[in-house]
ZADO-1210 file (C-alpha; in nm, 4 decimals, padded with zeros to 6 digits):
<atoms>
<atom x="-05.8500" y="-00.0121" z="-01.7686" code="UNK" pos="1"/>
<atom x="-05.8388" y="-00.3715" z="-01.8997" code="UNK" pos="2"/>
<atom x="-05.8103" y="-00.2295" z="-02.2511" code="UNK" pos="3"/>
<atom x="-05.5124" y="-00.0171" z="-02.1516" code="UNK" pos="4"/>
<atom x="-05.3450" y="-00.3136" z="-01.9883" code="UNK" pos="5"/>
<atom x="-05.3973" y="-00.5203" z="-02.3011" code="UNK" pos="6"/>
<atom x="-05.2608" y="-00.2351" z="-02.5071" code="UNK" pos="7"/>
<atom x="-04.9508" y="-00.1873" z="-02.2940" code="UNK" pos="8"/>
<atom x="-04.8616" y="-00.5545" z="-02.3071" code="UNK" pos="9"/>
<atom x="-04.7323" y="-00.5453" z="-02.6666" code="UNK" pos="10"/>
<atom x="-04.5367" y="-00.2297" z="-02.5837" code="UNK" pos="11"/>
<atom x="-04.3587" y="-00.4101" z="-02.3026" code="UNK" pos="12"/>
<atom x="-04.2849" y="-00.7034" z="-02.5274" code="UNK" pos="13"/>
<atom x="-04.1722" y="-00.4868" z="-02.8188" code="UNK" pos="14"/>
<atom x="-03.8443" y="-00.3652" z="-02.6624" code="UNK" pos="15"/>
<atom x="-03.7506" y="-00.7224" z="-02.5897" code="UNK" pos="16"/>
<atom x="-03.7187" y="-00.8248" z="-02.9540" code="UNK" pos="17"/>
<atom x="-03.5099" y="-00.5230" z="-03.0548" code="UNK" pos="18"/>
<atom x="-03.3128" y="-00.5852" z="-02.7366" code="UNK" pos="19"/>
<atom x="-03.1854" y="-00.9171" z="-02.8703" code="UNK" pos="20"/>
<atom x="-02.9073" y="-00.7570" z="-03.0738" code="UNK" pos="21"/>
<atom x="-02.8091" y="-00.5431" z="-02.7757" code="UNK" pos="22"/>
<atom x="-02.7933" y="-00.8563" z="-02.5588" code="UNK" pos="23"/>
<atom x="-02.5555" y="-01.0058" z="-02.8156" code="UNK" pos="24"/>
<atom x="-02.3143" y="-00.7134" z="-02.7702" code="UNK" pos="25"/>
<atom x="-02.1798" y="-00.8417" z="-02.4398" code="UNK" pos="26"/>
<atom x="-02.1446" y="-01.1773" z="-02.6091" code="UNK" pos="27"/>
<atom x="-01.9260" y="-01.0169" z="-02.8724" code="UNK" pos="28"/>
<atom x="-01.7265" y="-00.8448" z="-02.6017" code="UNK" pos="29"/>
<atom x="-01.6768" y="-01.1747" z="-02.4220" code="UNK" pos="30"/>
<atom x="-01.5662" y="-01.3274" z="-02.7479" code="UNK" pos="31"/>
<atom x="-01.3067" y="-01.0532" z="-02.7895" code="UNK" pos="32"/>
<atom x="-01.1750" y="-01.1272" z="-02.4408" code="UNK" pos="33"/>
<atom x="-01.1796" y="-01.4972" z="-02.5194" code="UNK" pos="34"/>
<atom x="-00.9522" y="-01.4380" z="-02.8174" code="UNK" pos="35"/>
<atom x="-00.6916" y="-01.2869" z="-02.5854" code="UNK" pos="36"/>
<atom x="-00.7343" y="-01.5504" z="-02.3147" code="UNK" pos="37"/>
<atom x="-00.4989" y="-01.8493" z="-02.2999" code="UNK" pos="38"/>
<atom x="-00.6849" y="-02.0470" z="-02.0340" code="UNK" pos="39"/>
<atom x="-00.8581" y="-02.2692" z="-02.2879" code="UNK" pos="40"/>
<atom x="-00.5541" y="-02.3387" z="-02.5071" code="UNK" pos="41"/>
<atom x="-00.3861" y="-02.6834" z="-02.4984" code="UNK" pos="42"/>
<atom x="-00.1344" y="-02.7350" z="-02.2209" code="UNK" pos="43"/>
<atom x="00.1384" y="-02.8289" z="-02.4679" code="UNK" pos="44"/>
<atom x="00.0896" y="-02.5018" z="-02.6565" code="UNK" pos="45"/>
<atom x="00.1270" y="-02.3075" z="-02.3321" code="UNK" pos="46"/>
<atom x="00.4446" y="-02.4966" z="-02.2384" code="UNK" pos="47"/>
<atom x="00.5988" y="-02.4497" z="-02.5817" code="UNK" pos="48"/>
<atom x="00.5129" y="-02.0793" z="-02.5819" code="UNK" pos="49"/>
<atom x="00.6788" y="-02.0338" z="-02.2422" code="UNK" pos="50"/>
<atom x="00.9845" y="-02.2329" z="-02.3509" code="UNK" pos="51"/>
<atom x="01.0207" y="-02.0188" z="-02.6633" code="UNK" pos="52"/>
<atom x="00.9986" y="-01.7058" z="-02.4482" code="UNK" pos="53"/>
<atom x="01.2670" y="-01.8403" z="-02.2130" code="UNK" pos="54"/>
<atom x="01.4905" y="-01.9298" z="-02.5074" code="UNK" pos="55"/>
<atom x="01.4472" y="-01.5838" z="-02.6568" code="UNK" pos="56"/>
<atom x="01.5429" y="-01.4171" z="-02.3282" code="UNK" pos="57"/>
<atom x="01.8480" y="-01.6419" z="-02.2916" code="UNK" pos="58"/>
<atom x="01.9599" y="-01.5448" z="-02.6398" code="UNK" pos="59"/>
<atom x="01.8966" y="-01.1786" z="-02.5651" code="UNK" pos="60"/>
<atom x="02.0927" y="-01.1590" z="-02.2404" code="UNK" pos="61"/>
<atom x="02.3687" y="-01.3961" z="-02.3507" code="UNK" pos="62"/>
<atom x="02.4364" y="-01.2083" z="-02.6749" code="UNK" pos="63"/>
<atom x="02.4349" y="-00.8397" z="-02.5764" code="UNK" pos="64"/>
<atom x="02.5829" y="-00.7293" z="-02.9086" code="UNK" pos="65"/>
<atom x="02.2981" y="-00.8888" z="-03.1034" code="UNK" pos="66"/>
<atom x="02.0108" y="-00.6897" z="-02.9481" code="UNK" pos="67"/>
<atom x="01.8321" y="-00.6194" z="-03.2712" code="UNK" pos="68"/>
<atom x="01.4906" y="-00.5974" z="-03.1035" code="UNK" pos="69"/>
<atom x="01.5943" y="-00.2971" z="-02.8905" code="UNK" pos="70"/>
<atom x="01.5009" y="-00.4457" z="-02.5515" code="UNK" pos="71"/>
<atom x="01.1573" y="-00.5591" z="-02.6677" code="UNK" pos="72"/>
<atom x="01.2282" y="-00.9109" z="-02.5458" code="UNK" pos="73"/>
<atom x="01.2750" y="-00.7941" z="-02.1869" code="UNK" pos="74"/>
<atom x="00.9584" y="-00.5877" z="-02.1584" code="UNK" pos="75"/>
<atom x="00.7649" y="-00.9049" z="-02.0719" code="UNK" pos="76"/>
<atom x="00.9653" y="-01.0298" z="-01.7769" code="UNK" pos="77"/>
<atom x="00.9269" y="-01.3724" z="-01.6210" code="UNK" pos="78"/>
<atom x="01.0860" y="-01.5559" z="-01.3303" code="UNK" pos="79"/>
<atom x="01.0450" y="-01.9125" z="-01.4594" code="UNK" pos="80"/>
<atom x="01.3805" y="-01.9129" z="-01.6359" code="UNK" pos="81"/>
<atom x="01.5763" y="-01.7785" z="-01.3363" code="UNK" pos="82"/>
<atom x="01.3951" y="-02.0252" z="-01.1102" code="UNK" pos="83"/>
<atom x="01.4902" y="-02.3235" z="-01.3279" code="UNK" pos="84"/>
<atom x="01.8506" y="-02.2038" z="-01.3517" code="UNK" pos="85"/>
<atom x="01.8669" y="-02.1534" z="-00.9752" code="UNK" pos="86"/>
<atom x="01.7279" y="-02.5025" z="-00.9160" code="UNK" pos="87"/>
<atom x="01.9762" y="-02.6517" z="-01.1624" code="UNK" pos="88"/>
<atom x="02.2712" y="-02.4760" z="-00.9985" code="UNK" pos="89"/>
<atom x="02.1572" y="-02.5772" z="-00.6509" code="UNK" pos="90"/>
<atom x="02.1189" y="-02.9413" z="-00.7541" code="UNK" pos="91"/>
<atom x="02.4594" y="-02.9493" z="-00.9246" code="UNK" pos="92"/>
<atom x="02.6389" y="-02.8018" z="-00.6236" code="UNK" pos="93"/>
<atom x="02.4515" y="-03.0227" z="-00.3766" code="UNK" pos="94"/>
<atom x="02.5584" y="-03.3316" z="-00.5749" code="UNK" pos="95"/>
<atom x="02.9212" y="-03.2403" z="-00.5088" code="UNK" pos="96"/>
<atom x="02.8728" y="-03.2163" z="-00.1312" code="UNK" pos="97"/>
<atom x="03.0265" y="-03.4779" z="00.0977" code="UNK" pos="98"/>
<atom x="02.7104" y="-03.5477" z="00.2974" code="UNK" pos="99"/>
<atom x="02.3423" y="-03.4639" z="00.3045" code="UNK" pos="100"/>
<atom x="02.3869" y="-03.1796" z="00.5536" code="UNK" pos="101"/>
<atom x="02.6358" y="-02.9999" z="00.3310" code="UNK" pos="102"/>
<atom x="02.4162" y="-03.0703" z="00.0294" code="UNK" pos="103"/>
<atom x="02.1202" y="-02.8982" z="00.1930" code="UNK" pos="104"/>
<atom x="02.3393" y="-02.6075" z="00.2969" code="UNK" pos="105"/>
<atom x="02.4760" y="-02.5651" z="-00.0558" code="UNK" pos="106"/>
<atom x="02.1267" y="-02.5752" z="-00.2046" code="UNK" pos="107"/>
<atom x="02.0007" y="-02.3146" z="00.0423" code="UNK" pos="108"/>
<atom x="02.3007" y="-02.0870" z="-00.0129" code="UNK" pos="109"/>
<atom x="02.2404" y="-02.0901" z="-00.3877" code="UNK" pos="110"/>
<atom x="01.8827" y="-01.9743" z="-00.3379" code="UNK" pos="111"/>
<atom x="01.9826" y="-01.7056" z="-00.0878" code="UNK" pos="112"/>
<atom x="02.2658" y="-01.5663" z="-00.2979" code="UNK" pos="113"/>
<atom x="02.0756" y="-01.5726" z="-00.6274" code="UNK" pos="114"/>
<atom x="01.7440" y="-01.4243" z="-00.5118" code="UNK" pos="115"/>
<atom x="01.8567" y="-01.1976" z="-00.2289" code="UNK" pos="116"/>
<atom x="02.1646" y="-01.0914" z="-00.4224" code="UNK" pos="117"/>
<atom x="01.9721" y="-01.0083" z="-00.7380" code="UNK" pos="118"/>
<atom x="01.7182" y="-00.8195" z="-00.5292" code="UNK" pos="119"/>
<atom x="01.9908" y="-00.6104" z="-00.3632" code="UNK" pos="120"/>
<atom x="02.1588" y="-00.5377" z="-00.6984" code="UNK" pos="121"/>
<atom x="01.8252" y="-00.4353" z="-00.8468" code="UNK" pos="122"/>
<atom x="01.7384" y="-00.2150" z="-00.5504" code="UNK" pos="123"/>
<atom x="02.0758" y="-00.0457" z="-00.5868" code="UNK" pos="124"/>
<atom x="02.0068" y="00.0240" z="-00.9553" code="UNK" pos="125"/>
<atom x="01.6615" y="00.1623" z="-00.8754" code="UNK" pos="126"/>
<atom x="01.8042" y="00.3913" z="-00.6054" code="UNK" pos="127"/>
<atom x="02.0545" y="00.5156" z="-00.8623" code="UNK" pos="128"/>
<atom x="01.7561" y="00.6201" z="-01.0758" code="UNK" pos="129"/>
<atom x="01.8014" y="00.3434" z="-01.3279" code="UNK" pos="130"/>
<atom x="01.5265" y="00.3211" z="-01.5887" code="UNK" pos="131"/>
<atom x="01.4158" y="-00.0344" z="-01.5108" code="UNK" pos="132"/>
<atom x="01.1497" y="-00.2154" z="-01.3152" code="UNK" pos="133"/>
<atom x="01.2402" y="-00.4304" z="-01.0160" code="UNK" pos="134"/>
<atom x="01.1249" y="-00.7673" z="-01.1536" code="UNK" pos="135"/>
<atom x="01.2685" y="-00.6944" z="-01.4964" code="UNK" pos="136"/>
<atom x="01.6158" y="-00.6506" z="-01.3470" code="UNK" pos="137"/>
<atom x="01.5792" y="-00.9628" z="-01.1296" code="UNK" pos="138"/>
<atom x="01.4758" y="-01.1505" z="-01.4440" code="UNK" pos="139"/>
<atom x="01.7843" y="-01.0405" z="-01.6390" code="UNK" pos="140"/>
<atom x="02.0269" y="-01.1082" z="-01.3538" code="UNK" pos="141"/>
<atom x="01.8734" y="-01.4518" z="-01.3071" code="UNK" pos="142"/>
<atom x="01.9023" y="-01.5405" z="-01.6742" code="UNK" pos="143"/>
<atom x="02.2649" y="-01.4284" z="-01.6790" code="UNK" pos="144"/>
<atom x="02.3723" y="-01.7042" z="-01.4376" code="UNK" pos="145"/>
<atom x="02.3227" y="-01.9501" z="-01.7250" code="UNK" pos="146"/>
<atom x="02.6964" y="-01.9558" z="-01.8196" code="UNK" pos="147"/>
<atom x="02.7872" y="-02.0272" z="-01.4568" code="UNK" pos="148"/>
<atom x="02.5356" y="-02.3116" z="-01.4475" code="UNK" pos="149"/>
<atom x="02.7061" y="-02.4585" z="-01.7542" code="UNK" pos="150"/>
<atom x="03.0457" y="-02.4150" z="-01.5854" code="UNK" pos="151"/>
<atom x="02.9192" y="-02.5912" z="-01.2723" code="UNK" pos="152"/>
<atom x="02.7824" y="-02.8781" z="-01.4837" code="UNK" pos="153"/>
<atom x="03.1127" y="-02.9355" z="-01.6650" code="UNK" pos="154"/>
<atom x="03.2996" y="-02.9053" z="-01.3357" code="UNK" pos="155"/>
<atom x="03.0808" y="-03.1847" z="-01.2013" code="UNK" pos="156"/>
<atom x="03.1619" y="-03.4052" z="-01.4995" code="UNK" pos="157"/>
<atom x="03.5376" y="-03.3339" z="-01.4996" code="UNK" pos="158"/>
<atom x="03.6836" y="-03.3428" z="-01.1485" code="UNK" pos="159"/>
<atom x="04.0040" y="-03.1656" z="-01.2480" code="UNK" pos="160"/>
<atom x="04.1010" y="-02.8521" z="-01.0581" code="UNK" pos="161"/>
<atom x="04.2557" y="-02.6510" z="-01.3391" code="UNK" pos="162"/>
<atom x="03.9714" y="-02.7363" z="-01.5776" code="UNK" pos="163"/>
<atom x="03.7238" y="-02.6290" z="-01.3121" code="UNK" pos="164"/>
<atom x="03.9020" y="-02.2946" z="-01.2800" code="UNK" pos="165"/>
<atom x="03.8951" y="-02.2480" z="-01.6567" code="UNK" pos="166"/>
<atom x="03.5223" y="-02.3274" z="-01.6776" code="UNK" pos="167"/>
<atom x="03.4358" y="-02.0918" z="-01.3927" code="UNK" pos="168"/>
<atom x="03.6460" y="-01.8068" z="-01.5320" code="UNK" pos="169"/>
<atom x="03.4809" y="-01.8399" z="-01.8724" code="UNK" pos="170"/>
<atom x="03.1348" y="-01.8605" z="-01.7187" code="UNK" pos="171"/>
<atom x="03.2033" y="-01.5627" z="-01.4919" code="UNK" pos="172"/>
<atom x="03.3300" y="-01.3533" z="-01.7841" code="UNK" pos="173"/>
<atom x="03.0278" y="-01.4470" z="-01.9942" code="UNK" pos="174"/>
<atom x="02.7793" y="-01.3719" z="-01.7157" code="UNK" pos="175"/>
<atom x="02.9284" y="-01.0386" z="-01.6149" code="UNK" pos="176"/>
<atom x="02.9686" y="-00.9317" z="-01.9768" code="UNK" pos="177"/>
<atom x="02.6001" y="-00.9854" z="-02.0487" code="UNK" pos="178"/>
<atom x="02.4628" y="-00.8380" z="-01.7253" code="UNK" pos="179"/>
<atom x="02.7023" y="-00.5440" z="-01.6968" code="UNK" pos="180"/>
<atom x="02.6287" y="-00.4461" z="-02.0552" code="UNK" pos="181"/>
<atom x="02.2590" y="-00.4521" z="-01.9783" code="UNK" pos="182"/>
<atom x="02.2792" y="-00.2626" z="-01.6483" code="UNK" pos="183"/>
<atom x="02.5168" y="00.0013" z="-01.7819" code="UNK" pos="184"/>
<atom x="02.2594" y="00.0988" z="-02.0438" code="UNK" pos="185"/>
<atom x="01.9984" y="00.1698" z="-01.7763" code="UNK" pos="186"/>
<atom x="02.1972" y="00.3514" z="-01.5069" code="UNK" pos="187"/>
<atom x="02.2799" y="00.7222" z="-01.5543" code="UNK" pos="188"/>
<atom x="02.6187" y="00.7935" z="-01.7083" code="UNK" pos="189"/>
<atom x="02.7695" y="00.9486" z="-01.3954" code="UNK" pos="190"/>
<atom x="02.6587" y="00.6526" z="-01.1769" code="UNK" pos="191"/>
<atom x="02.7540" y="00.3558" z="-01.3927" code="UNK" pos="192"/>
<atom x="03.0390" y="00.2468" z="-01.1652" code="UNK" pos="193"/>
<atom x="02.8076" y="00.2393" z="-00.8630" code="UNK" pos="194"/>
<atom x="02.5523" y="00.0368" z="-01.0596" code="UNK" pos="195"/>
<atom x="02.7949" y="-00.2094" z="-01.2174" code="UNK" pos="196"/>
<atom x="03.0157" y="-00.2900" z="-00.9153" code="UNK" pos="197"/>
<atom x="02.7400" y="-00.4759" z="-00.7191" code="UNK" pos="198"/>
<atom x="02.6650" y="-00.6808" z="-01.0311" code="UNK" pos="199"/>
<atom x="03.0283" y="-00.7891" z="-01.0427" code="UNK" pos="200"/>
<atom x="03.0212" y="-00.8863" z="-00.6746" code="UNK" pos="201"/>
<atom x="02.7000" y="-01.0826" z="-00.7286" code="UNK" pos="202"/>
<atom x="02.8586" y="-01.3082" z="-00.9902" code="UNK" pos="203"/>
<atom x="03.1863" y="-01.3301" z="-00.7967" code="UNK" pos="204"/>
<atom x="02.9934" y="-01.4837" z="-00.5063" code="UNK" pos="205"/>
<atom x="02.8287" y="-01.7415" z="-00.7327" code="UNK" pos="206"/>
<atom x="03.1560" y="-01.8245" z="-00.9096" code="UNK" pos="207"/>
<atom x="03.3321" y="-01.8660" z="-00.5740" code="UNK" pos="208"/>
<atom x="03.0631" y="-02.1095" z="-00.4584" code="UNK" pos="209"/>
<atom x="03.1222" y="-02.3198" z="-00.7671" code="UNK" pos="210"/>
<atom x="03.4989" y="-02.3189" z="-00.7152" code="UNK" pos="211"/>
<atom x="03.4901" y="-02.4301" z="-00.3501" code="UNK" pos="212"/>
<atom x="03.2189" y="-02.6907" z="-00.3978" code="UNK" pos="213"/>
</atoms>
């Protein structure tokens, strides 16, 4: 019996040495996952990558006739760009308020109209059997308020009524042109009017807020 035990000991140790390469396989797998992971990249690289993605989406939705990538840029949706634009618009409109109470109300109304409105427009498109995901549509509608944000900024700088009307009309035309062109491509042909009309109302509400502020 002691001889057998001494003889079995090398057999138990033998699989351990060939097992070293097999234990390195998970290490290789972890390395492959580490190549795809961005948690250990520099913070500045992450910020610049996100800013480039936001800039690409702005270019895509603002120039609907130049969609050379065939909607590839919108497959990876994000809500950072719409959030920044919503914050910028809320701050600009609140700066034009007469007191702090009206400023808070204007800021809250911007958030309600932008997020709830874009959600309702997206839900309408989904119910019309549009070929789009919910967050992807919210992302596009949020990015398309960029011209209206620019119009609100210039209206803040130039307190002239007729110039304000001109800025808002241009921004409204730009926003609706980009978003309507996008939504009309995703809604069935016989339901385009039902899908596009809520988009028009969405930007009318935002443009009206800028005009009366």
